[in-house]
N, C-alpha and C positions, 0 to 999 in steps of 0.2 A: 551748868552741869554740876550736879551735887557731888561733893567729895565725901566719900565714906571714911577715908583715913588720909593721913598725911602722905603726900607724894615724896619719893626719893629721886634724886637727880640721876641722870644717866651715868655720870662719873662715879657715883657711889655704887651703882650696879656693876660697872666694870672693875672697880676696886675690890668689891666683894668677890667677883669672879677670880681676880688675881690672887686674893688671899686664900680662897678655897683651893685653887689649883696648886699654890705653893704648899698648902697643908697636905694635900694628897701626895705630892712629890716627897715631902718630908716623911710622911708615913711610910711610903714605899722604901725610902732610904733606911729608916729604922728597922723595918721588917726584914729587908735584905741583909742588913748588917747583923741582925739577931740570928738569922738563919746561917750566915757565914760563920759566926762564932760557935753556933750549935754544931755545925758540921766538924769544926776543928776539935771541939770537946768530945765529940762522939767517935773520933778516929776515922772519919770518912775521908778527910783531906789532911795533907801536911801543911804546916805553916810555911810562909814564904822563905824563911831562913834555913829550912831543913836541908836543902840541897847543898848550901855552903858548909853547913855543919858536918854533913857526911864526908865531903872532900877533906875538910880539916882533920877529921878523925882518921882517915886513911893515911894522910901524910904526917900526922903528929909524931909517930914513932920512928921516923926516918927509915922507912923500909929499904931492904937491900934488893928485893925483887918485887915485881908487881903481882898482886893477887886480885883476880877478877872479883868485883863486888856482886851482890845478889840482885834479884829483881826489884827489890825495894830501893835500889840506888837511883837517885833522880838525875844527877848530873850526866851530861854527855862526856864520853871519854874516848881516847884512842891511844894505843901504845905503838910507838915507832921504834925501829931498830936504828943502828948507827947511820944507815944509808937513807933513812926517812921512809922505809917501807912499813906498811901497817901490819902489826902483829896481832892486835886485838882491838875491838871497838864494839860499842853498843849502838852505833849509828852507821848509816851508809848514805850514799848519794851526796846531795848538797851539804848536808850537815857534816859529813866526813871531810869534804873539801874545805869547809870552814876551819875544822880542827887542824887540817894539814897546813892551812894558811897561818894559824897561830904558831905552828912549829917553825915555819920558815921565817916568820917575822918575830922580832923580839920586842913587840909593842906591849905596853902596860895596859891591862884591863882588869878591873876589879872583879869581873865575872869569869876570869880565866886563871887557872893555876897549872904549873908545870913542875915536873920533877924528873931528874935524870938519875938512873940507877947505876950501880957499879959496873954492870955489863955494857954500859953505853946506851941502853935503851931509854927512851923518854916517853913519859905519859903526859897527855894534855887533857885537862878537865875544863869543861865549859858549862855554866849553869845560869839560870834566870831566877831573880828574886820574885817568885810568885807561888801562889797556892797550887798544889797538885793533888790529884787523886791518890789515895794510898794504894788502892787496888791497881796492879800493873795492867790488868786487862782493860780497865776503864781508861787508864792513861794511853793505852795503845789505840782504843776505838774512838775516844772522844777528844776534842780539843782540850787544852789546859783548863782546869776548873776555874781559875781566875778569869779567863776570857769568857767562859760560859756565864759566870756570875755577872760580869760587867755587861754582857750583851742582854741578858734577861733583865737586869736592872734598867738598862737603857730602854728596852721594849716596854717595861712597866711605866717609865716616865712618859714615853710617847703615848701610851694608852691613857694615862691620866690626862695628858694634854688634849688628846682627841675627845675623850668623854666630856671633859669640862667645856671644850669649845662647842660640842654638839648640844650640851645642856644650855649654854648661853644662847646658841643659835635658836633652839626651840623656844626658849623663854622670850627672846626678843621677837621671834616670828609670831608667837601667839599674841603679843601686844600689837605688832604691825597688822595682824589679821583684822584687828578691830577697825582699822582705817578702811580696809577692803569691804568689810561688812557694812560700815556706815555709807561708803561711796555707792555700794550696790543698792542700798535702800533709797538713798537720795536720788540715784539715777532712775529708779523705778517709781519715784515720787511717792514712796511710802514714808511719809514724814511724821506720822504720829507715833514716835518712839523716843525713848530716852537714850542718849548717846552714852555708851559704857565708860567705865573708869579703868585706866591703864595702870596707875600706881607709879608711873615714871613721870617726873615733872615735865620734861620736854615733850613727851607724848601727850600728856594731859593738856598742855598748852595748845598743841595742834588740834586735839579733839575739842577743846573749848572753842577754837576758831570755827571748826566744823559745826559745832552746836549753834553758834551764832548764825552761820550760813543756813543751817536747817531751819531755824526759827524764822529768819527773813524770808526764805523760800516758801515755808509753810504759810506765812501771812500773805505773801504775794499770790500764791496759788489759790488760797482761800478767797481772796478778793476777786481774782480772775474768775474763779468758779461761780461766785455769787453773781458777778456781772454777766457771765455767760448764761447762767440760769435765768436771770431776769430778761436777757435779750431773747433767749429761746422762748420764754413765756410770752413776750410781746409778739414775736414772729408767729407763734402758734395762734395767739388771739387774732392777729391780723389775717392770717390764712383762713381761720374759721370765719371771720367777718366777710372775707372775699366770696365765700360760697353763696351768700345771699344775692349780691348783685349779679354774679355769674348765672345763678338760677333764674333770675328775672330776665337776663339777656337771652338765655336759652329758651325760656318759655315764650317770650315775645317773638323770637325768631320762628318758633314752631307755629304760633298763631298766624304769622305773616305767610307761612307756607300754605296755610289753608285758604288764603286769599287768591284771587285771580291775578297773578303777577306775570309780567313779561319774562321772557327767557333770561334776559340779562339780570333783571331784578331778582329772579328766583336763584340764579347762580350766586349772586352776592349774598343772599340770605343763607344759602347753603354753606358758603364760605364762612359766614359769621358763626353758624352752628358748629362747623368743624373746628374753628379756632376756639370757640367757647368750650367745646369738649376737651380740647387739648389743655386749655387753661385750668379746667377742673381737675384733669390728671396731675398737672403741676401742683395745684393746691393740695391734692390728696397726698402727693409725695412729700410736700413741705410739712404737712401735718404729721406724717409718719416719721419723718426725720426729726422733727422737734420732739416727738414722743420717745426718741431713742431707738427707733427701729431702722432697718436698712433693707434695701431690696435684695432678694435672694438671687443667686445665679441659677439660670435655667439652661437646659440643653435645647437650643432653638435653631431652626433652619436659617441660614444666612440669606438666601435669596428673598425669603419673605420679609425679613427685617429691612433689607435694602429697598424693597418695593414700598414698604410702609414709610420709609424715610423719604422716598421720592414723592409719594402722595401728600405727605404733610408739608413739604417745602414747595411743591408745584404751585399751590395757591398763592404763596408769598411772592414767588417769582412773577406770576401773572399780574398780581396787584402792582408790582414795581415796573411792569413792562419789560421784564427780562425773560429770555428764553432759557429754560433749564434743560440741558442736553444730558440724558442719562444713559448709562451702559452697565447692565447688571451681569457681571461675569463671575459672581460668587457661587460657590457650591458647598454642599455639605452642611454640617451643624457645628455649633460652638457653644461653650458655656459662657453666658453673658448675663448682665443685668439689663434686660431689654429696655425698660423705661429710662434708666440713666443713660444708656448708650445712645438711644434715639434722641434724647435731649442734647447730648453732647454733639453728635453729628449734625443735628438740626441747627445748633448754634453756629457751627462752622459754615454750613451751607447758607444760612441766613446772613452771616457776616459777608460772605462772598457776593450774595445778591445785592446787599445794601451798598457795596462798593463798586458795583458794575453799573455803568450808565444805562439808561433806558434804551432798549433796542439791542443791547449787548447779550452775550451768552455766558452762562455758568455751566461748567462741565462737571458732572458728578459720575464717577466711575468706581465700580467695585470689582476687584480682580483677585485671583488666587496667586500667591507667590510661594517661593520655596520655603516650606516650613510654616506657612500661615496664610494670611489674607490681608488685604489692605483696601482702604477707601481713599480716593484722591478727589480733591475739590479744586478746580481752577476757575479763576474769574478773569474778566477783561477790564479790571479797574487799574488804579495807579500802582498797584503792587505794594509790598511791604517796604518801609524804610529800613535803613541799617539798624536803627535802634529797635524797631518793631521785630526784626528777625531774631533779636536776642531777648527781648523783654515782653513781647506781646502775650505770652502765656502766664505772666506774673499777675498776682492778685491786685486788682484795681489799677493796673497800668493803663494809661491812656496816651495815645500818640496824637500830637498836635500838628503833624506835617503831612506826610504823603496820604494817609488814610484818615479822614476827618473823624474826630472823636465826638462830634455833636450827637447827643442823645445816647451816648454809651458810657457805661460805668466801669469798664475794664473787667467784666466778669465772664463774658461769653467764652472766649478762648481759654481763660483760666479754668473755668468749670470743665470744658472739654478736655484739657490736658490732665486734670485730676481724674476724670472718669477713665480716660485712656490708660493712665498709670495704674489705676485699680485693676484694669483688665490686662496688666503686664504688656501694654503696648507702647508705642512711641509716636509722638506727634511732632512732625517736622515742618517748619515754615521755609518757603523759598520763593523765588521769583522766576518768571519767564519773560519773554519779550513783550507779551501783551497783558500781563497782570500777575497776580499772586497765586501761589500754589500751596495747599495744605495737604500733606500726605500723612495718613494715619495707618500705621502698620501694627498687626497683631500676630504674634508667634503661636 
């Protein structure tokens, strides 16, 4: 992977984030402090010591009687008579109870002042060292200015933190998205691309490993593709060459039919011709597959397909001395690849015939079921072994025990299972008392 610039470590990215966040918070502090000072200079708010100063001014001349202060007076006060009854106050409720408590208790508090006049009345002042609005209406409607200032400053700090975290999250997410893009392309086997550059050392190291994986996979798939192309070319050439001997077999069979043959001999020749025609169809399918084509799905009647399956396998059964018992209970139409499906079902029936002793029976039945249809093939052979029940549909799997593998390459049931899967069906192997059972269900 080509580096366009020097990568930075993830620790540096996080440190840069911390510095930027601290800088934003410091900027907020300076801005809020500047606004706070400007409000004080503009006369919008009182400084924190003003309430204490106002109380000192009232008590500085040792007054003989209490004179109620104006609306600009910040401290809370209450005037009590000799018996502790409230004569005047600028507060009520809980705040008044607090002032009454200060009257009854002689505790020292730097935010409390008291003075007893010559008539025996006592005034209690209580204040807080905090900035307040100059306008009495704002003091009445809003919380103390200093609380508002601190709350807005705290909200600004939280917003700085949130915005910086979101920025860091988006920045790292954008880098992490590179891994998702690379994985998606590799998963789709689109390997002819250059893995991008993240700019973060740890990320680039991981992307470098993915680049190595991409190169190895690209080389491996290229080799496999070349091998597959060569194999497909050889298969196509072989399939093409098979057409010549099959044509000769068919032509000679036709010539034999022109001769005066006995009934049994004529039937054998007809069997040869039918098998030769089927082999030609297989060769044509093989040539089509090797050229990259595939059989199209067609809307075909099921009873006719089943009858054709019976006709193509009946000859094989007779040749092996096996009786093929058929029951066509299929109805209606289905979208199928007729050639592929007949080959698949034919493989299953032929497999059953080959494992049934001469004189035995193979039962081929087609039935409608809830939501679909099925084909069942039962034989009178030795049945499937435990291993075959699990592996008989695997590619090139051969069983050496219950059902002899002589002459088999492990392709028949595998091909049948693949075709059934293409038709969204299910192929199930099982046993009964007198042989094996293959059930093929289609929904």
